[in-house]
Residue, then its C-alpha position, 0 to 999 in steps of 0.5 A: m516454318a522456322g522456330v519449330g521448337v524441337e526442345p532437346d531438354v524436353l525430349v531428354d526428360a521424356a526419354v528418362a521418364d519413359t524408360g525409368l533410366a537416366d544413364f546415357g553412358a560415357g562419350a559425347w552425345r548431348d552436344g550433337l543433340d543440341v546442335f541438331c535441334a537448333a538447326l531444325d529450329a532455325e533452318a529446316d523449314l519443317n511442316p507439322m509432319g516434319v516436326a512430329v517425325h523428327e521429334a519421334r526419331i530423336a526420342h527413339g534414339l534417346r530411349q535406345r541409347l539409355a537401353v544399350v547402356d543399361w544392358y551393359r550395366r546388367h551384363p558387363e561381360i558383353d564388352a569383352q567380345p571382339v568385333s574382329r576385322p569388320i568389313i565396312v563398305v564406304g564411298l560416294p552414295r549411289t555407287g553400288t554400296t547397297a547391292l554390294a551390302h546385299l551380296l555380302a549379306a547373302d553369304p551365310d558365314s557373314r553377319s550383316l546389320r539388318t534394318w530392323e535391328a539397326g533401328a531398334p538394337t535393344p533388346p539384343p537379337d537372339e539366334v533362335t528368334q532372329t527371324t521371328d522377332e516382333r520388331i521385323a513386322a513393326t519395322q516393315a510396317g514403318i517402311d510400308m508407310s514411308h513408301q505410301l508417303m513418299p511413293d517415289l522412294p522405292r525407285l531410288y532406294f528400296a529396303t525391307a525390314t530384313s535388308p542389310s542396313e547402313a549404320l547411320d542409326l547407330t552413329g545417330l545414337s550419339f547424335r553424330t550422323f550425316q543421315w539427318g542432313g539427308q532428311a532435313r536442311v540442317h547445314s549448320y549441323e552438317d558443318w558442325l559434324l565436319g569439324v567435331d571429333l566423330a570418334p565417340g559416335y563410332e566407339f558407341q557404335c562398336q558397343v552396339h555391335k558387341l551387343l547385337q552379336w552377343r546372342c546372335p552370331p556369326r561374328r564376321w561382320a560386313w556392313k555399309n555406311p557410305p558417309d564414313l568416308f568423311a571420317l575414316p580415322a574416327v571409324r578406326a578409333g571405334f573399329p581399329d582393324a576395320i577394312f574399308v571396301w570403297t566403291h567407285r562410280e563417275p561423280f557426275a552421275v552420282m550427284a544428280s542421283v544423290a540430290s534426287l534421293v535427298a529431295v524425295v526424302r525431305s519432301m515428307g517433312t517440308d513444303r519448301i525445297d530449293r533444288i538448286e541449293l540442294g544439288r550444289r550443297q551435295v556436290t560440296l559435301w561429297g567433294q569434301a568426303a572424297d578429299r577426306g577419304l583420299a587423305a585418310r587412305n594416304a595416312l592409313g595405308e593401302d592395306v586397309f582398303v579394297d576397291v570395287w567399281m560399280d560398273d564391274l559389279a553390274d557387269d559381272p557381280i559374281a566374278t567381282m565378289a570372288a575377286l573381293y573375297d580373294h583380296l579379303g582372304w575369305p573363302f568364296t564358298a559354294a554357299a556364298e555363291d549360291g546365296m548371292r545368285a539367289w539374291l541377284g535372281g530375286n532383285t526386282r529393282h527394274g520392276r520398280g521403275g527407272h530413275d534418271p534425274d535431270p542434273a540441271e534441275f539441281g544446278i549440277d554442272p558437269a564442269a563444276v563436278g569435274e573440278r570439285f572431284e578432280a583429285y578423286r577422278r585422277r586416282f580412281g577414274r576410268d576411260a569410260w568416265 
């Protein structure tokens, strides 16, 4: 369904009319909106539901950006708060980032980015009402609906409204997010992201974190965002003292899982998915992410990074977390360990069914993956790989 006509001017005007606000704040955002809408129009082959879903997401993001800027206008003191030494989990997707984010969030001394507040950061959460906020139920209803529309999704990626979330919705407020490449075939937008300055997106994301912590501590932040691997220097522009926890897994196992997840997520919005193209595209993209991550690590220095291997996390999660805390200089308290053990005991991943995609279905060849990730495997590979 080429030529879907997702019109950025119409969506911007509607957001202004809906909110009564007109200031989208400093920093780039409109260029990304235009490129993304053009890619949806020309490349995504959206069905009617896909058009409606993407228009709704864009409209919501525009309204949220306007609201964030308005909160700062009315409360300029928000900006004085530091977002000190945040811990950001990065790495290839499907490498244990979700489990690691949950374990970090289980520590009562840490502040995760929760799904409900990532999707709707305004009004900022309040410490008193953070567990009863009406957005929690609304977010959960949306998740439940997505599981009905995409019944395979819970096997691949399971979240609730209160789960620790990726930060993709927040970089999406500047229309600089790799999230949308997972939701629709928008190659030209992804290529644009690879060449554009992404720092404005992370600088605005930092503004949102300040808003979120303003009335709702604790302020020892830890969140995950695997696609940050594409742009670690830009992340540090927004969060100058960020520490990156880089998760690792054998790349060939990663790529089939990534392709399968993207195929499921895109299926709601299009009636045509070229699985071979999709799989090979993921190998190309994430190969670039690994290369960029390695280059950034060499430039930023080893003291900015801590490594966690997925097999260690699976084999002995508590010992792995204790070692991570030691690297970070955090006390591994009894409350932290109790919280982590409670999450591990309640994690029902295996009850949602297995996930063993066929790499050949997506044109993913072991030799090609090995060649593309050669530098990464040399740096982080293990004998078991």
